[in-house]
C-alpha positions in Angstrom: 70.1 99.7 119.3 66.7 100.8 120.7 67.3 104.6 120.6 68.6 104.5 117.0 65.6 102.5 115.8 63.3 104.9 117.5 64.9 108.0 116.0 65.0 106.3 112.6 61.3 105.5 112.9 60.4 109.0 114.0 62.4 110.5 111.1 60.7 108.1 108.6 57.3 109.2 109.9 57.9 112.9 109.9 59.4 113.1 106.4 56.2 112.3 104.4 54.2 114.5 106.6 56.4 117.6 106.2 56.7 116.9 102.5 52.9 116.7 102.1 52.4 120.0 103.9 55.0 121.7 101.7 53.5 120.2 98.5 50.0 121.4 99.5 51.2 124.9 99.9 53.2 125.0 96.6 56.6 125.0 98.4 57.5 121.5 97.4 61.0 122.7 96.4 61.8 123.3 100.1 61.7 119.5 100.6 64.4 119.0 98.0 66.6 121.7 99.5 66.2 120.2 103.0 66.9 116.7 101.7 70.1 118.0 100.0 71.2 119.7 103.2 70.6 116.6 105.2 72.6 114.5 102.7 75.5 116.9 102.8 75.4 116.9 106.6 75.5 113.1 106.6 78.3 112.9 104.1 80.4 115.6 105.9 79.7 113.8 109.2 81.0 110.5 107.9 84.0 112.3 106.5 84.7 114.0 109.9 84.5 110.6 111.6 86.8 108.8 109.3 89.3 111.5 108.0 91.9 110.7 110.6 91.5 107.0 110.6 94.7 105.2 109.5 94.4 102.3 107.2 96.4 99.2 108.3 99.4 99.3 106.1 100.8 96.0 107.5 104.2 95.1 108.7 105.1 92.9 105.8 108.0 93.6 103.6 107.8 93.6 99.8 109.3 90.2 99.7 106.5 88.7 101.8 103.8 90.5 99.7 105.3 89.0 96.6 105.3 85.5 98.2 101.6 86.0 99.1 100.8 87.1 95.6 102.6 84.0 94.3 100.5 81.8 96.5 97.3 83.5 95.2 98.4 82.9 91.6 99.1 79.3 92.3 95.7 78.9 94.0 94.1 80.5 91.0 95.8 78.1 88.6 94.8 75.1 90.8 91.2 76.3 90.9 91.1 76.7 87.1 92.5 73.3 86.6 90.0 71.7 88.9 87.2 73.6 87.3 88.3 72.5 83.8 88.6 68.9 84.9 85.1 69.0 86.5 83.7 70.4 83.2 85.5 67.7 81.2 84.2 64.9 83.4 80.6 66.2 83.0 81.1 66.4 79.3 82.5 62.9 79.3 79.5 61.5 81.2 77.2 63.2 78.8 79.1 61.9 75.8 79.0 58.4 77.2 75.3 58.3 77.0 75.2 59.5 73.4 78.4 57.8 72.1 76.6 54.8 70.7 74.2 56.8 68.7 77.0 58.8 67.0 79.0 55.7 65.9 78.1 54.5 62.5 76.6 51.0 62.3 78.9 48.4 60.6 
């Protein structure tokens, strides 16, 4: 981790210096061209590193995937019911405090 931090720090220090020199000599456009080239190099480097990486497709059959999806739907329904019951209990506790003021006096 030390070498990457050092290189990153050196790059961060040199960037503004080079840009300032270019801006002073009316060649500021070169900074944009170099930045674009660096970005393309970075993007193509990431692409080259990950282009042949295989994504885990899993060993599950369609039936197991459907079962897992069913469990997720059941969990969603349960979470929604718990959320609605929590909201109802909060509303009930709020209503209890104001219930007497709403009732007409007889």
